[in-house]
N, C-alpha and C positions, 0 to 999 in steps of 0.2 A: 697766720695760717696760709699755706700755699693754695692758690686758686688756679685750677687748670682751665685753660681756654681751649686748647686743642693739641692733639698729638700727631706726629708724622711717623709713618712706618717706613723705615729704610733698613731692610734686612732685619737684624735683631736689635737695631737701635731705635730708641724712643726719644723724640725731641719735644720739649714743651715750650709754649709761649705764655708770657704773662699777659695781663689784660691790656698792656700798652703795646703789645706786639713784639716785644723783644724776647730772644731766646734766653730761658732761665735754667734749663736743665736738659741734659742729654745723657742717657745711659743705656747699657745693654741689658735686655730682659733675659732672666735665667730661671730654670726650674729650681726646686728646693735643693737638688743635688748639684747646683751650680752650672749645669749644662745650659748654654745659650739656646734660645729659640726665637723664631720670627713671630711676633705677636699679631693677633687678628681679633676682630670684633671687640674693640676696646671700649670700656665703660668707666665713667667717673664714679667714685664711691666715697662715702664719708666726707662730703663737702669738698672733695678735691684732694683730700689727704692721701687717698689710695686710688689706684686704678685696678680694674679687673680685666683680664684678657683671656680669651681662649687660645690654645696653643695648636701647633700643627697636628698634634695627636688627636685632637677633636674630642677627647674624653677627659681632658685636664683643664681646669680653670685655675688661674693663678691670680693672687692679689699682691700688688706691688706698692711699695711706699714711694710717693712721688718726689719726696725730697732726696732720698738716698738711692732709689732704684732697687732696694733690697726686696727679695721675695719674702713676704710676711704671712703667706698662707697659700695652701694648694688643696684643691678638691679633685679627687679622682672619681669620675662618674662611671657607673655601670647601669646598663639598661635592664628593665625588668623582664623583657621577653625577647626572644630571638626574632619574632615577627616584625619588630621595629627595624626599619631599613635605614641604618645610619647612626651617627653619634650626634654630639652637640654641634649643630650647624650655626646657630645664632642664639644669643641670649640678650634679653633686655630686662630692665627693672620690672618687677611684677606690678608696681604702681608707678606711673610716670612721675618724674621729679623726686622720687624717694631717694635716689642716689645723691641728692643735694643735702641730705640730712644724715645725722650719725645714727647708726643702728648696729646692735650686736648681731642680729639675725639678718642675713643677706637673703632676700626673696627675689627670685628671678622667674621669668617665663622664657621658655626655650622651644625651638623646633629641632626635631631629630628625624630627618628624613620624612617619613610618613606619619610622624607623631608630634603633637603639641603637649608640652608638659610643664610642670612647675618644679623648681629646684630651691631648696631652703638650706642655708648653711649658717651655723652659728660660728662666726669668725673668731670667737674666743678659742676655738680649737684650730690651731694653725694648720695642721696637715690632716686631712681626712682621706684615707687611702682607698676606702671602698664605700662610696655613697651610692646606694641603689635607688634609682628613681621610683617613686611610688606609682604603681599602676592606677590607683584611685585618683591620682592627681594629674591624669593624662587623658588625652583623646587621640585615638589612632584610627586613621583612614585605611581600612583593609582593602586596598585596590592595587593591583599589580602596576608597578611603575609610577605610582602617585608619590609626589614629593611636595611638602610645604617649602616655601622659598622666602618668606618675609613675615615679620611679626612686629606688632607695636601694642602698647597698653595705655589705658587711661589712668587718671589719678585715682579712680575708684578700684582699679584692678581688673576692669573689663579687658578682654583680649581680642585683637583682630589679627588674622593670619591670612596671607596670600599664598597661592599655589602656582606650580608650574603650568597648570592647565588654564590659568587666568581667573579662577574663582577666588572669592574672598569670603571668609567665614568670621562671624562676630559671636563671641562667647561672653556670657554674663559672669561677673565675679560672684563667687559663692556657689556656682552651679557645677563646680569641680569638673569642668570641661566634658560633661556628659554628652552634650550635643550643641551644635551651633543654634543660636536663636534666629539668626538671619544669615542667608547665603546669597551672595551676589555672583551671578554666573553669566553676565552679559558679555564678558570679554573672552577672547580666544588667545591672547598673548600672555606669556608668563609674567607674573608679578615679581619684580626684583626688589622692591622696597616699599615700606609703609611708614607713615607717620600720622599722628593725630593731634588736633588742637588741644590746648590746655583744658578747655571745657568739655572735651570729648564729643563735640557736635559735628566736627568736620574731619573726615578721613581723607588722607592724601596717599595715592598709590602711584608707583612708578613702573613703567614697562620700558623696554628698550627704546621705543620710538616716541612715546608720549606719556603724559601724566594724566591721572584721573582724579577728580574731586567728587566726594559723595557726602551728603548731609545725613547724619545718622539719626536725626530726630524728625518727627512729623506730628502734626496735630489734626485730629478729626473730631467728630461730634462727641466722642467719649473723653477727649482731653489730649494731653501731650504724651508722647511715647518715645522710647529709645529703642533703636534696632538691636542694641546689646541685651535689652531686657525683654523685648517682645518681638515676635515674628513680624517683619515689615511686609505690608501688602505689596503685591507686584507693581501696582500703579505708583507707588511711592519710591521705587528703586530707580532713582534717576542719577545718572553719571554724567559729569562734564569732562570732556577731553580737552587738554591744552597742550600746545607744542610750539615749535618754531614755525613762524609764518613763511610762506613761499618767498615773500619779499626779503626776509632776513636771510634765508638760505642763499639767495643770489648775492646780497650785500656782503655777507661774510664768507662766501664761497664754501658753504656747508652742503655736502652731498647727502641726500637722504640715506644712502647706504652706509654712510659713516656715522650717523647719529646713534649714540649708545649712551643713554642717560644713566647717571649714577643716582642713587636714592635721593629723591626730593625731600626737603625738610621745611617745616615751618620755622620762623624765627622764634627766639626765646622770649615769649611774652611772660611778664612776671607771674609766676605760678600761684602766688598767694594773693593776687588781686583779680578783679574782674576784667582786666584789660585783655583785648583780643589780639591775636597775631596780625601782623601787618604785611609780612613778606613770605614768599616761598622761593627757595633756591634749589637748583640742580646744576649739573654740568655735563658736558659731552666733549671729548677731545680736549682742545685748548680753550674751550669756552665755558664761562659761568653764565647761567640764565637766572634772572631774578624776576619773579612775577609779583605784582601788587595784588595782595589777597582781596582787597576791596573790589578790584576789577573782576577778579575771578568769581566772586560771589554775585556780582551784577549779572554776569553771563549765565551763571547757574540758574538764576531765577527768571531769566529772560526767555521769551519765545525762541526756540531753536532757529527760526528763520531770521531773527533779528540779532542774534548773538554776533558780536564783533570778535569774540575770543580775546581773552587777556593776552596782550602782546608783551613778551619778556624784554627786559633790559639785558643787554649782552655785554660781557667783559671778555676780552681776549687776553690770554696769558702766553708767555714765551715757551712754556712746555705743556705737555699733556698733564691734565689734572688727575691726581691719584685720589684725592678726597677733598671735601670742603664742608664747612659748617658756619653758622653764625657764631661770632664770639659771644660768650656768655654775658648777658646783660649789656649788650652793645649792638649797634647797628652795623658793625663791620663784619666782613666775611674773612674767615681764616681758611687759607688754601694750602693743601699739601701737594707740592709738585714732585716730579721725579727726583730732583736733587735740591729742593729748597722748601722752606716753610715760611709763609708770609701772611700778613694781615692786609686786607684791602679795604679802603675807605670808600663808601658809596659816594661821598661828596667829591672825591678826587678822581673817581674812575667811572663816572656815569656816561654811558652812551645810550641816550633815551630814544627809543624808536616809537614811542607812542604818538 
């Protein structure tokens, strides 16, 4: 079975790396009618045997075979109401890690402009020309100019969405997106990315200039609670901000105005065990930033006056970074550059500023 570590988007070309970091496949992505397209928002499906990608049309989802590059399925989406501002902007598995197992039904969570919705596709039907999103499986924010901008899900199917106005909303699985259980509105900067830990207890958000970390659970005299299932009290809504230190800006000649983080992600903790994530990575320009999650959590629970702020380990690349991720079940980072795709070993490339 083919195992996908990471893909690189170069026009309509997709390049794959094996777990050892060598290039194993490269092909052109095409619609069912054979027309090439530039893929975006790519997801692993069926244990790496397939990938899913949105297309530039933003209403078409394609399923590609990772061995041959063949289009093996296509879903043409229609929105249920004209008040929804936009098409499919981003899709993620409805349940985190579900893409690493084989399923006949493909269940996704998606943001569509001012709406959060669910998409379900029986992949045994190769081409679905008119899939109408179910209004009862959606949440729409009826506010002029409002747009959702990031989404992530837990293993249980709980959904977190970020917005252009800096707010983050947490929805419970089974609540059919009727209303957010908890809303975080402390930030004024647009949320450009979200990720969540395997156990669902830590939410990681990305803005252009900094990352935020939020613990989704709390304990009081009534017991333990989840912000996905219950409304979190205001005094429990604590956010930690982490970013590049002033010392590092000087050392690496990084101007504040040039900082533009890509979506930060947790490393791939084994999802079928109780192991916790150890690392967080993001990038800006030619630099990869790696945070030790243990240090981040220490700062989170510290008095703000005593926080030293988790200091990232920084890796400089020869080109601007297009995308990056942790290699699946590995401590290495896979980086997509403008004209290259490579795997970086922590042991060989560490510049530790701690």
